[in-house]
N, C-alpha and C positions, 0 to 999 in steps of 0.2 A: 504494500500500500504506500503510494508516494505521499510525501509531505505536502500539506496544503499550507502555503505561507500565510500567516495571519489568520484572523477570524472574520474577514469581510464576507458578507452574505453572498455577494456575487461570485467570489472566489470559491466558496464552499458549495455553491449551487443551491442555496436555500434562499428563497425570496418571501416565504410565508412567515407566520408568527409561531410562537410556541417554543418548545425546547429544541427544535431543529433549526431555528433561526440563529444567526450569529450571536445576538445578545443572549439567547437561550443557552447556547453552548457555553458562552463565557460564564453565565450564571451557574451552570452545572459544575464547571471546573472550579469556580470559586467556592461553591458549597462543599465540593469534595475536599478542597484544600482546608476549609475550616474544620471539617470533621476529622481529617487526618491530623490537623493541628491539635485537636482535643486529645487524640490518641498520643500524640507526641508529648503532651504534658505528662501523661502517665509514664511514658518511657523516660523522660527527663528526671522525673521524681523517683521512680522505683528502681530502674536499672542500676544506678550507683549503689543503692542499698541492698542489692541482691534479692529484691522482691519480684514476685510474679507480675507480669504486665497484663495478665488475663483475669485473675481473681485476687482479692475480693473486689467488689465494685468500689468506686470512689467514695470516700467518706470525708466529712469535715475534720480537719486536724484538731479543731478545738473541742468539739463535743462528741465526735465519733459517729454522728448520725449519717446514715447512708444517704448519698445525694440522689434525690428523685430525678427521674428522666426530664421532667419539666424544668429543673434547675441545672440541667447539664447540656443545654443548647449552646453551641459555640458562640462566644462573644455576647449574644443576646441575653442569656440568663445572667451573666455577670453584670450587665448594664441594668437590667430590671431589678436585680437584688442590690444594686448600688455597691457592689463589691463586698457583700457581707453574707454570712451563712443565714439561711432563712430561720433556722432553729435557735441558734445561740448568738447571732449577730457578730460572730468572730470575723474579722476582716479576711477577705480572700485575696491572695496576692494578685497584683496586676499582671504578673507573668502569664497567667492563664489566657486572658483575652489577647495579650500581645502575641503569644505564640500562635494562637488560632488565627488571628488576623494576618500575621506575617506569613503563615503557611498558605492561607487563602490567596493573598496577593502574589506570593511566589509561584503558586500553581498557575494562577491566571497569567502571570508574566511569561512563564514557560510556554503556555499554550499560545499566547499572542506572538511570541518571538519565534517559536519552533514550528508551529502549525499543529493541526489535529490529525494524528495518525497513530499507528501502532507503536511508534517510538516513545510515546508518552509512558508506556509501561516500563521503559528503560530510564527516562529522564526524571519523571516525577518521584519515584522512590529515591533516586540520587539526591534530589533537592530536599526531600524529607529527611534523609539521613544527615545532610549537612546541618539542618536546623536542629535536629536532636543532638548531634555532636556538639554544636555550638553552645546549646543550653547547658549540657552536662559539663563541658569544658570550663565554661565561665564560672559555674557554681562549685564544681569539685576539682577542677584542674586534672581531669582524667579523660581519656578517650577509650571507652570500654570495648574489649574484644567481642562482647556479646552483640554489639552493633556492627563492628567492622567486618567480622568473619562472615556473618550471613549476607551482608551487602556485597562482599567480594564474590561469594558464591552466586548471588543473584546477578551480578554484573557479568560474570562469565557465562552463565546459563542464558541470560537474555540476549547477550551478544551473539551467542552461537545460533540462536533462533532468529533474531531480528536483524542482525548485522554480521552474518557469517564471513563476509568478505573483509570486514574490518577487525575481526577477532585477533589475528596475529599482531596488528599494530597496537590494539588496546592492551593485549597481554604484555607486549614488549614495553609499552609506556608505563604500565603498572610496575613491572619488574625494575625498570630503570629508575623510576621515581623512588621506589622503595630502597634500592641499593644506594642511590645518591644521598638520601637523608640518613641512611644507616651509617655510611662512611662519615658523614658530618657529625652524627651523634657520637661515634666512636672516637673521632678526633678531638671532640670538645665535650667530654663527659659533663653532665649536669646542665648543659646548655639547651638540650632538646630531649624530650622523652620518647620512648618507643611508640607511644600513642601517635605522635606526629609522623613517625616513620611509617607505621602501618596505614595511617590515613592517607599519606601520600601515595602509597601503592594502590589503595582502593580508588582514589581519585583518578589515577592513571588508567585504571580499568574502564572508567566511564568517560574520561575526557580525551584519552589518547594523547597526541602530541601537545594538545592545548594545556596539559597539566603543567608544562614548563612555565608559561607566563602566569598561570594560577599560583604556582609556588612563589614566583617573584613578587606578585601582588601581596601574598600572605606575609612574606618576610618584610616587605616594605611598610605595611601598616600594622603588622602584628604587635610591635611594641606598645602601640597605643592602647591595646586591650589590657595591658598589665594594670592600668589604672582604672579600668571600668568594672562595674559590678552588675550582676543580673538583678533586675528590679525585685526588691523585697524578698530575696532568696535567703537572707541570713548569712551567717558566717561561713566562709569557705573552708571546706574540710580537705585535708590532705589524704591521699590514697596511694597505695603502692602499685595499683594497676595502671600502667601506661600514663605516668605523669606527663603533662604537656605544658607548653608555654603560652597557650591560648593564641597562637599565631593563626591557625587555620580558620577559625570562625570568620575572620575578617574577609575571607575570599568567597564566602557563601554565595552572595548574589552574583558576583562576577563569574564564578565557576558554573552556576546554573545556566548562564547565557552562552557558555562555550561548549556545552555537550554537543558532540558531533551529530549531524543530521543524517 
């Protein structure tokens, strides 16, 4: 299925109204992004703690009350509740609607920039991974293997199905990016964690040769992240699993636009 550039109705061949119109498709992608963003909030919170991302259902950290479905609508519920738990009025971190809105905007931007085709099954999970990694990295300064390894597997599998002709280039780019940062980490112990090294390899599997400028952008603006904090996330905890320097989250939006078509 060939890529359709942009979301213009005439380019997509849709002139009517409803979900098959260009605005309808954009709305669906945005809603999908918001729902995925809600799930990413669970990932960002639970994965570093070693908790299941499936069960139990979300609960208020203050009173422990299970969050009802009506109070779990991305962005909307937080606004309607004015950022507080319905039961105990405990403040709910602004992180949650921020992640949901960011994911929705990112998914929409990918659709607008890359077009609507089967490659979205390759590009959108990559974008979601970068957002999840950014959130965990900022809060805990780790890049968990529980995210990187499945995404590496998905990148290889999706490439083999959707982009078989590009698979060798993507695999080589991933290996080169991994080895490059591995050497840098070995030459300068403590300057970079293995989480960064593994993330570079995974990014190479998705970006191909474009991982090189993505790495340059990350290194250029990465130091600015050292002084930043995730909204209302509390004190940063150290961890032994893949400590990182927070360089890579700065390349999230740029990398999303560079996924090969």
